Every structure is written in structure tokens, then in C-alpha cells.
C-alpha positions in Angstrom: -73.5 -21.1 -15.9 -71.4 -23.1 -12.9 -69.0 -25.1 -15.6 -68.8 -21.7 -17.3 -67.8 -20.3 -13.5 -65.2 -23.2 -13.2 -63.5 -22.9 -16.3 -62.5 -19.1 -15.6 -61.2 -20.3 -12.1 -59.2 -22.7 -13.4 -57.8 -20.1 -16.5 -57.1 -17.8 -13.6 -55.1 -20.0 -11.8 -53.5 -21.8 -14.4 -52.0 -18.4 -15.4 -51.1 -17.8 -11.7 -49.2 -20.7 -11.4 -47.2 -19.3 -15.7 -46.8 -16.1 -13.7 -45.2 -17.8 -10.2 -43.5 -20.5 -11.8 -41.5 -17.3 -14.6 -40.5 -15.5 -11.9 -37.6 -17.7 -10.8 -36.3 -18.0 -14.4 -36.5 -13.7 -14.5 -34.7 -13.7 -11.1 -31.5 -15.8 -12.7 -31.3 -13.9 -15.9 -31.7 -11.0 -13.9 -28.7 -12.3 -11.1 -26.8 -13.5 -14.3 -26.2 -9.5 -15.2 -22.4 -8.7 -14.0 -21.9 -6.8 -12.2 -24.7 -5.8 -10.2 -22.9 -4.4 -7.1 -19.8 -3.0 -6.2 -16.8 -4.9 -6.6 -13.8 -5.0 -4.4 -9.9 -4.9 -6.1 -7.1 -5.9 -3.3 -4.3 -4.5 -3.4 -1.6 -6.1 -1.0 0.4 -3.1 -0.7 0.6 0.6 1.0 -1.8 3.3 -0.3 -0.4 5.8 -2.5 2.7 3.4 -3.7 2.7 3.0 -7.6 0.8 -0.7 -7.3 -2.3 0.9 -5.3 -1.8 3.8 -7.7 -2.0 1.8 -11.0 -5.1 0.1 -9.6 -6.8 2.7 -8.3 -6.5 4.4 -12.3 -7.9 1.3 -13.6 -10.3 0.9 -10.8 -11.5 4.3 -11.3 -12.2 3.3 -15.4 -13.5 -0.1 -15.0 -16.0 1.7 -12.6 -16.9 4.4 -15.6 -17.5 1.5 -18.2 -19.5 -1.1 -16.1 -21.3 1.8 -14.1 -20.8 0.0 -10.9 -18.2 1.0 -8.3 -14.7 -0.6 -8.2 -13.3 -0.3 -5.0 -9.4 -0.8 -3.8 -9.0 -2.0 -0.5 -5.3 -2.4 0.8 -4.9 -5.4 2.6 -1.2 -4.8 3.4 1.8 -7.2 4.6 3.9 -10.0 3.8 4.8 -8.4 0.5 1.3 -9.2 -0.7 0.7 -12.5 1.0 -1.9 -11.6 2.9 -4.2 -9.8 -0.1 -3.4 -12.8 -2.1 -5.0 -15.5 1.2 -8.2 -13.3 1.0 -8.8 -13.0 -2.5 -7.8 -16.6 -3.0 -10.2 -18.2 -0.3 -13.5 -15.0 -1.2 -16.5 -16.5 -3.4 -15.7 -16.8 -6.9 -18.3 -14.5 -8.1 -15.9 -11.9 -9.4 -16.7 -9.3 -6.8 -13.6 -10.1 -5.3 -10.3 -9.6 -7.4 -6.7 -9.4 -6.8 -4.5 -6.6 -8.1 -0.6 -8.2 -8.6 2.6 -7.4 -9.4 5.4 -8.8 -10.1 5.8 -9.8 -6.5 3.1 -12.4 -7.0 5.2 -14.7 -8.6 8.4 -14.1 -6.7 6.1 -14.7 -3.8 5.3 -18.1 -5.6 9.0 -18.3 -6.7 10.2 -18.0 -3.0 7.2 -20.3 -2.0 7.5 -20.3 2.0 5.0 -20.0 4.3 2.4 -19.6 1.9 -1.3 -21.2 3.4 -2.5 -20.5 -0.4 -1.1 -21.6 -4.3 -0.5 -18.1 -5.9 -1.2 -19.7 -9.5 -3.4 -22.9 -9.1 -5.6 -20.9 -6.9 -6.7 -18.0 -9.2 -8.0 -17.5 -12.6 -5.9 -15.2 -14.6 -7.8 -12.0 -16.4 -5.6 -9.9 -17.5 -2.0 -8.9 -17.5 -2.7 -5.4 -17.7 0.8 -3.4 -18.2 4.1 -3.0 -17.2 7.1 -0.8 -16.9 10.8 -1.0 -17.1 13.3 -0.2 -13.9 16.8 1.7 -14.6 20.0 0.8 -13.8 20.6 4.4 -11.7 24.2 4.5 -10.5 26.0 7.6 -7.8 27.6 10.4 -9.2 30.4 9.4 -7.0 32.0 6.4 -9.1 32.4 6.3 -12.5 30.6 4.2 -14.3 28.8 5.1 -17.6 27.9 1.8 -19.6 27.0 -1.8 -18.3 29.8 -3.0 -19.6 31.7 -0.8 -17.3 29.4 -2.0 -14.6 30.5 -5.2 -15.2 33.9 -4.7 -15.4 34.2 -3.0 -12.1 32.0 -5.3 -10.6 34.0 -8.6 -11.2 37.5 -6.7 -10.3 36.3 -6.0 -7.0 33.8 -8.9 -5.9 31.8 -8.6 -3.0 32.6 -4.9 -2.8 30.3 -2.5 -5.5 27.2 -2.1 -3.3 23.4 -2.0 -4.5 20.7 -0.7 -2.5 17.3 -2.2 -2.3 13.6 -1.6 -1.2 14.0 -5.1 0.9 14.9 -8.5 1.0 13.0 -10.0 -2.0 11.8 -6.9 -3.6 11.5 -6.3 -6.9 14.7 -4.0 -7.3 16.4 -7.0 -5.1 15.5 -9.4 -7.7 16.2 -7.2 -11.0 19.8 -7.2 -9.2 20.1 -10.7 -8.4 19.3 -11.7 -11.9 21.6 -9.3 -13.4 24.4 -10.9 -10.9 23.6 -14.3 -11.7 23.8 -14.1 -15.8 26.7 -11.1 -15.9 28.5 -13.5 -13.6 28.8 -10.9 -10.8 28.8 -10.5 -6.9 27.9 -7.6 -5.2 26.6 -6.3 -2.1 23.4 -6.0 -1.3 22.3 -3.2 1.0 18.4 -3.4 1.6 16.2 -0.7 2.9 12.3 0.2 3.9 11.4 1.4 0.7 12.4 2.1 -3.2 12.9 6.2 -1.8 15.2 5.2 0.5 17.2 3.2 -1.8 17.3 5.9 -4.1 18.6 8.4 -1.7 21.3 6.1 -1.1 22.3 6.0 -4.3 22.5 9.9 -4.8 24.0 10.7 -1.6 26.8 8.1 -2.7 26.1 5.7 0.6 25.8 2.5 -2.4 27.3 2.8 -5.8 24.0 1.6 -7.7 20.0 0.6 -7.6 17.7 -0.9 -9.8 15.0 1.7 -9.2 11.6 2.6 -10.0 11.2 4.3 -14.0 8.3 6.3 -12.5 10.7 7.8 -9.7 13.6 8.2 -11.5 12.4 10.5 -14.3 12.3 13.5 -12.9 16.3 12.7 -11.2 17.4 11.5 -14.1 16.2 14.4 -16.6 17.9 16.8 -13.7 20.9 15.7 -13.5 20.7 14.6 -10.3 21.4 10.5 -10.8 22.9 8.5 -13.7 20.7 5.9 -15.7 22.9 4.0 -17.7 20.4 1.6 -18.9 16.7 0.3 -18.6 15.5 -3.3 -17.9 13.2 -3.9 -19.9 12.9 -5.8 -24.0 12.9 -2.3 -25.4 13.6 1.1 -24.4 11.3 3.2 -22.4 9.3 5.9 -24.5 9.9 8.8 -21.8 14.1 7.9 -21.9 14.5 6.6 -25.8 17.5 7.7 -25.2 18.7 5.4 -22.8 20.2 1.6 -24.2 18.6 -1.7 -22.5 20.8 -3.7 -20.4 20.2 -6.2 -23.5 21.7 -3.7 -26.3 24.6 -3.6 -23.4 26.3 -6.7 -22.8 23.4 -8.7 -21.6 21.3 -9.7 -24.1 19.7 -12.5 -22.1 19.0 -10.0 -19.4 15.1 -8.7 -18.8 12.9 -7.6 -16.1 9.7 -5.6 -16.3 7.7 -4.6 -13.5 4.5 -5.8 -14.1 0.8 -6.2 -12.8 -2.3 -7.5 -13.7 -5.7 -8.9 -12.3 -6.9 -11.8 -10.9 -9.8 -13.7 -10.0 -10.3 -17.1 -7.3 -10.3 -20.2 -9.0 -13.5 -21.2 -10.1 -14.9 -17.4 -10.8 -17.5 -18.2 -14.1 -15.6 -18.2 -17.2 -18.3 -15.5 -18.6 -17.7 -13.1 -15.8 -13.4 -13.2 -16.5 -13.8 -12.9 -20.0 -16.6 -9.7 -19.2 -14.1 -7.8 -17.2 -11.2 -9.1 -19.9 -13.0 -7.3 -22.7 -13.4 -4.0 -20.2 -10.2 -4.0 -19.5 -8.8 -4.2 -23.1 -11.0 -1.2 -23.8 -10.0 1.0 -20.9 -6.4 0.4 -22.0 -7.5 1.9 -25.6 -8.9 5.2 -23.9 -6.1 8.0 -24.6 -5.9 9.4 -21.5 -4.9 6.0 -19.4 -2.6 5.0 -21.8 -0.8 8.6 -22.5 -0.5 8.7 -18.4 1.1 4.7 -18.1 3.6 6.2 -21.0 4.4 9.2 -19.6 5.2 6.9 -16.6 7.6 5.1 -18.5 4.9 2.0 -18.8 3.4 0.0 -21.5 0.2 -1.2 -22.0 -1.2 -4.8 -22.4 -4.4 -6.1 -22.2 -3.2 -9.5 -22.6 -6.3 -12.8 -22.8 -6.6 -14.9 -19.5 -4.5 -17.5 -21.9 -2.1 -15.3 -22.4 -1.5 -14.2 -18.9 -1.5 -17.4 -17.3 1.3 -18.4 -19.6 3.0 -15.6 -18.8 2.2 -15.8 -14.9 3.6 -19.7 -15.0 6.7 -18.7 -16.9 7.5 -15.7 -14.6 7.3 -18.0 -11.5 10.4 -20.5 -13.4 11.9 -18.1 -14.4 11.8 -16.6 -10.9 12.5 -20.0 -8.9 15.6 -20.0 -10.0 16.7 -16.7 -9.7 15.4 -16.8 -5.9 18.0 -20.8 -5.7 20.7 -19.2 -7.0 20.8 -16.4 -4.9 19.4 -17.7 -1.6 16.7 -15.6 -1.8 14.5 -16.3 1.2 
């Protein structure tokens, strides 16, 4: 009888040991389910701007898809570098991500006073979308084509003025690339933002600008401004009658404003892969694709490897432009 009682006690102890030993295993498995809590997407630019609005559309769709909140957090300053620094040093667990526009590659190309590496300190997730800009010319000048613009700029070296949203901004580097490839020199007039730059062209204070297509569409359609070319590889579907710069006399010219998602370096590959898969899925949703196209954009959804190659190529491309133009 005593032996039987001892056997039962030992059996119970063995069951408890097995049960407690299994708890860490099950706990670890549960912890691996991503995302298990809200995810932050850090944006280095102001709320309501183009970069922020696209980020919020993507974040909302990701939240719906993964049944977890994807919260956009704006950390404004230093052309996105404050946000970049924050995410570069964040825990690489997939819960802090960085939404980047083309300015991220330009910052890497300029490379001045950076406390982090814009390429090496991140794990690329996906290049999400891109859109061209438009070369908008003031109604006060008699230019209707890129060839005419180049001829006028060559006839008046350093006098034909263009507006930008600031030194080193996307509109500035788009113009700098144009000057480099066209072999012209124009007068750069920086403003505090894209809206101010656009208004300067409308009023005739400056001759032209390389401006955001989304903001330009109503002005072009309303006949208030002349768009002589778009800067992308292909014509924008929303303004298909406007030729590209490449087909208008500068075949090597291509410039697009792009947006992508980065994670901190050493983020587990399975988390990066899951995020990429979900982004590709939401970009196939008709409402999101139609919204982007209506604003002149094009959905992409590249793989992490493709985005990595693209990002490195962009940094090298803009490094050459930055050096040639003396942009600091």
C-alpha cells in the first residue's frame, strides 16, 4: 500500500515537472506571434504633408490587415534625421519602424553631421510607392517645352530662377539634377515649403519649380499654371498628355519622389518578411491603389532585397548630384 502511494506521488510530481517545463516553450511560441501589440511608424516630417499622409494610409491598412494598431508618430526636424536617429537606435523587434521619403537617401548623400548611418543602420522592408514631380513654369514666361526651357537657360546663365521648398529638399535636388544633365545654370530661390514655392511660380516671382504632382494637378487642370513635363520614367496616368523630361530632350533624366519602410538593423528576418508580405497585400487593394494613382502615384511593393539595392543606388546617384551642385 505504501509503495502504491509513493508511486502516485512520484507520478504527480513528474506530471507537474513536465507541465512547468512546457510553460516557457509555449510562452516563447506565443511571444513569437508578430505583431502582439501596437507598432509605431515614425515619420520625420510634419503632420498633413505628403510624406505623412501616405504613411497614414499605409499604417491604417496594415492595422486592418494585422488586427493591431499601427500608430504614426511624427518626429519632425533636420530633414528627417531626428526620426532616423530614433529608429536606428530602437530595439530591433519590429515594433518601431521608419517611414522614409527620398530625403532619406539625400541625407545619406550629403552625410554631414549625421549620428547614424542612413543605410547600414536599417533593414529595408519595402519600397512602397513613388510619384513624379512636374516642371511647372510661370505664365509670365514663354516656355512650353523642355527644349525651350534649356535654350532659355543657356541664353541667360544664372538668371532663370527656380523655386524650391528649401536647400537640399526634393525639389532642390530635382532641379540640380536637371541643371547637371542639361548643362545649364539657374538661380535657386529656396522657400519654406512647397506651397510657398508654388505660389512664387504662380505670381511670377520665379520662373519655374519642380513641384509635387499631387499639389499641382488642380492648378494644371484649372489652367493656372503650365506643366511642361513630368520627371518620372513614365508619364503619370493622371496627366497622360504631359510628356516626361526623358522624352523631351534629356533621355538620362529621371526623378521620382518615393516612399518606403525601414526597420532597425538586426530586426529578425521573419518579421521583415511578414511586414513586406502584408504591404504587398494592401497595395493590391483597389481603393488604396486608385487613391495613389489619382494623386499621380504608382504602387511598387518591392522585396527587401530590391529595396536595399534601390536605396544604395539612390544614395550614390544623389551623392554625385550633391557634390556637383555643392549642396550642403
